[in-house]
Every structure is written in C-alpha cells, then in structure tokens.
C-alpha positions as CSV (number, residue, x, y, z in Angstrom):
1,M,0.0,-0.1,-0.1
2,D,1.5,3.2,-1.2
3,K,2.1,6.5,0.9
4,N,-1.0,8.2,-1.0
5,T,-3.5,5.4,-0.1
6,T,-2.4,5.2,3.4
7,Q,-2.9,8.9,3.8
8,Q,-6.6,8.9,2.2
9,L,-7.4,6.1,4.7
10,K,-6.5,8.0,7.7
11,Q,-8.6,11.1,6.3
12,L,-11.4,8.9,5.7
13,R,-11.2,7.5,9.0
14,K,-11.2,10.6,10.9
15,K,-14.4,11.8,8.5
16,L,-16.1,8.9,9.9
17,R,-15.4,9.5,13.6
18,E,-16.4,13.0,13.3
19,E,-19.7,12.1,11.6
20,Q,-20.2,9.4,14.6
21,K,-19.9,12.2,17.1
22,T,-22.2,14.6,15.2
23,T,-24.7,11.7,15.0
24,R,-24.6,10.9,18.7
25,F,-24.9,14.4,19.7
26,R,-27.8,15.2,17.5
27,A,-29.6,12.0,19.1
28,I,-28.9,13.2,22.5
29,V,-30.1,16.8,21.8
30,R,-33.4,15.2,20.2
31,E,-33.9,12.8,23.3
32,K,-33.9,15.7,25.8
33,P,-37.3,17.0,26.4
34,A,-37.7,20.9,25.8
35,V,-38.2,22.8,29.3
36,P,-41.9,24.2,29.6
37,D,-42.5,27.9,30.1
38,D,-44.1,29.3,33.2
39,H,-47.3,29.8,31.6
40,T,-47.4,26.0,30.5
41,L,-46.4,24.9,33.9
42,F,-49.3,26.8,35.4
43,L,-52.0,25.5,33.1
44,T,-50.6,22.0,33.5
45,A,-51.0,22.4,37.5
46,M,-54.4,23.9,37.1
47,K,-56.1,21.7,34.8
48,D,-58.3,19.9,37.6
49,V,-59.2,23.1,39.1
50,Q,-63.0,24.0,38.6
51,P,-63.9,27.7,38.8
52,I,-66.3,28.9,41.4
53,K,-69.7,29.7,39.7
54,S,-70.6,32.2,42.3
55,A,-67.9,34.4,44.2
56,A,-68.9,34.0,48.0
57,T,-68.5,37.8,49.7
58,I,-68.0,38.4,53.4
59,T,-69.5,41.5,55.0
60,H,-67.6,43.0,57.8
61,T,-69.5,44.6,60.5
62,P,-68.7,48.1,60.6
63,I,-66.9,49.5,64.0
64,A,-69.5,51.7,66.0
65,P,-67.7,55.1,66.5
66,S,-66.7,55.8,70.2
67,P,-69.5,57.8,72.0
68,W,-66.4,59.9,73.2
69,P,-64.4,60.9,70.2
70,K,-61.3,62.8,70.8
71,G,-61.2,66.5,70.5
72,I,-64.4,67.2,72.3
73,R,-64.5,69.1,75.3
74,V,-67.6,69.0,77.5
75,E,-67.5,70.4,80.9
76,S,-68.4,68.1,83.7
77,P,-68.9,68.3,87.4
78,I,-66.1,65.7,88.0
79,L,-63.8,67.8,86.3
80,N,-64.4,70.9,88.4
81,D,-64.3,69.0,91.8
82,S,-61.4,66.8,91.6
83,M,-58.6,65.6,89.4
84,S,-55.8,67.8,90.7
85,D,-52.2,67.3,89.6
86,F,-51.1,68.3,93.3
87,W,-51.2,64.7,95.0
88,P,-49.0,62.7,97.3
89,W,-48.7,60.0,94.5
90,D,-46.2,61.6,92.7
91,E,-44.0,58.5,91.6
92,L,-44.6,55.0,90.2
93,E,-42.3,52.2,91.0
94,A,-41.3,50.2,88.1
95,G,-43.8,47.4,87.2
96,E,-46.3,49.0,89.8
97,Q,-49.7,47.9,89.1
98,L,-52.5,50.6,89.4
99,M,-54.6,49.5,92.5
100,H,-56.9,51.2,94.7
101,M,-60.1,50.9,96.6
102,K,-62.1,53.3,98.6
103,P,-62.9,52.6,102.3
104,G,-66.2,50.8,103.0
105,Q,-65.8,48.3,100.0
106,K,-66.0,44.6,100.4
107,L,-62.3,43.0,101.0
108,D,-62.8,41.0,97.7
109,T,-63.5,43.9,95.5
110,L,-60.1,44.5,94.2
111,R,-59.6,40.6,93.5
112,K,-63.0,40.4,91.8
113,L,-62.3,43.5,89.7
114,K,-58.6,42.5,88.3
115,R,-60.0,39.1,87.8
116,G,-62.4,40.5,85.5
117,D,-65.9,39.4,87.0
118,W,-67.6,42.6,86.1
119,V,-68.7,43.1,82.4
120,I,-66.9,46.0,80.8
121,E,-69.5,48.1,79.7
122,A,-67.3,51.0,77.9
123,E,-64.0,52.0,77.1
124,L,-61.6,55.1,76.7
125,D,-58.6,55.1,74.8
126,L,-56.2,57.8,75.9
127,H,-53.4,57.1,73.0
128,G,-52.2,60.3,71.4
129,E,-53.7,62.5,74.3
130,N,-51.5,64.9,76.4
131,I,-52.0,65.4,80.1
132,D,-54.6,68.1,79.9
133,S,-56.7,66.6,76.9
134,A,-56.6,63.2,78.7
135,R,-57.9,65.0,82.1
136,T,-60.6,66.1,80.2
137,Q,-61.4,62.9,78.3
138,V,-61.4,60.8,81.6
139,A,-63.7,63.4,83.4
140,Q,-66.4,63.5,80.7
141,F,-66.2,59.6,80.2
142,L,-66.5,58.7,83.6
143,Y,-69.4,61.4,84.1
144,H,-71.3,60.0,81.2
145,C,-70.7,56.7,82.4
146,Q,-72.2,57.2,85.8
147,Q,-75.1,59.1,84.4
148,R,-75.7,56.1,82.1
149,Q,-75.5,53.8,85.4
150,L,-72.6,51.9,84.1
151,R,-70.8,50.0,86.6
152,C,-67.3,48.7,85.2
153,V,-65.3,50.5,82.4
154,R,-61.7,50.1,80.9
155,I,-59.4,53.2,80.6
156,I,-56.4,52.2,78.2
157,H,-53.6,54.6,79.2
158,G,-51.0,52.7,77.2
159,K,-47.4,51.5,78.5
160,G,-45.4,54.8,77.9
161,L,-43.4,53.2,75.0
162,S,-43.9,56.5,72.6
163,S,-43.0,58.9,75.5
164,T,-39.5,60.5,75.2
165,A,-38.3,58.8,78.4
166,G,-40.1,55.5,77.7
167,V,-42.0,56.5,81.2
168,P,-45.9,55.8,81.5
169,I,-46.9,59.5,82.5
170,L,-50.4,58.9,81.7
171,K,-50.4,56.0,84.0
172,L,-49.4,57.9,87.0
173,K,-51.6,60.9,86.3
174,L,-54.7,58.4,85.9
175,K,-53.6,56.9,89.2
176,N,-53.8,60.4,90.9
177,W,-57.1,61.3,89.1
178,L,-58.9,58.0,89.9
179,A,-58.0,58.2,93.6
180,Q,-59.3,61.7,94.3
181,M,-62.8,61.0,92.6
182,S,-65.4,60.1,94.9
183,E,-67.2,58.6,91.9
184,V,-64.6,55.9,91.7
185,L,-65.1,52.9,94.2
186,A,-61.8,51.1,93.1
187,F,-59.6,50.6,90.1
188,A,-57.1,47.8,89.4
189,Q,-54.7,47.1,86.5
190,A,-56.3,44.9,83.9
191,N,-55.6,41.3,83.5
192,P,-53.6,39.8,80.5
193,F,-56.8,39.3,78.6
194,Q,-58.1,42.8,79.0
195,G,-55.1,45.1,78.4
196,S,-52.7,44.3,81.1
197,A,-50.3,46.8,81.8
198,G,-51.6,49.1,79.4
199,A,-55.0,49.5,80.7
200,V,-57.0,49.8,84.2
201,L,-60.5,48.4,85.0
202,V,-62.4,51.1,87.0
203,L,-65.6,50.4,89.2
204,I,-68.0,53.3,89.2
205,K,-70.5,54.3,92.1
206,T,-73.9,54.0,90.8
207,A,-75.6,57.8,90.1
208,K,-78.4,58.6,92.4
209,K,-81.9,59.1,90.5
C-alpha cells in the first residue's frame, strides 16, 4: 500500500469518527425534552381546578364610633371638683400595678375587679392624648358612664413606649385622678386578657336618681 493510499485512509477514518460524534450529539439533543415555560406549567397545575360559579362575599360588621370622640371638650362636675395634679402619689415604681379601693368596699372587690368578674360596659382609649386633654377625656367619660348607670369600665392609658423617656406618664396621672374621685369606688390593672399593664379597670359608683 503506497503512501497516498495510506493518507487517504487516515482522512477517511477521521471523517467517519467526526460523523459518528455528530450523529451521537444530535440523538442526545433530540432525546432531551424541552423545558416548559411558566405559563405551560401553570396550566398543567391548574388542569383539574374547577372555577367557582358564584363568588362568596364576606360582609364585615362596621365598627361603631366611640361615644367619646377625641377633641370634644364637655364640662362635667367631676372635672371641676377633683382631678388635681397636686397629689401625694407623685411617683410610680417600676412594674407597679394600678390598684386602689375606697374605704367601705368589700375586701374581695379588688380581687374580683382584677379577675374580670364585672362585664366591661364602656372603654376610653387615651393613646395620642397629652395630660390636659387626657384629664378632660377621663372626666367626661366617667361622668357620662355614671349618668348611664354603667358599673365597670376600662381606660387604656398605654405603656409609655412612645414617650420621650419611655415612662408611662398618663398611667401615673390616671392613678392620681382616679384616687381623688368620689365617683370611683375602686380601680385595678387589667388582666392579660383585658389590656394588662396598658389599661385599668374602674368600678364606678351608681349615680343617684
């Protein structure tokens, strides 16, 4: 076999190998399935889903506005006769609970009040109020509650988290104000289910008719 023939055979063998590689690669590409797009995947996942014929609507009960909206200033006898800031209780210990009872009440009054034995019949939220506006809000709130013969109410004073020093200023003021009011028989810090350290439950004396 001469040199030219040997060279031609080598080239032919090389060409056959390249053709075999190309054929194998094409077969692999044809066997690999195409990746579906997101829309196709979504339609495949939703193929057994049946559309709802009638869309159900939920009607939410509107929240009734508070009978004591912020900003209203109503003069009341309670505000004129008590609620002075000049009171011996000028400090509040860390973690101290609001708790006070006027003389003549049953010994278990505070325990029952704190436990939540009385139904809360009205509520006042003092968030966003300063000392002066809070004093007026508390005065008119308790006055109207007494006139409506409400027995137990809740006043939310907050925990002082938004105050400059992180001190519950309204909590201390409220403690002083309530202790001075003859209309208030007792008050106690709310239990965890009724506001905990951010609220106080107040027992009101029934107004004379």
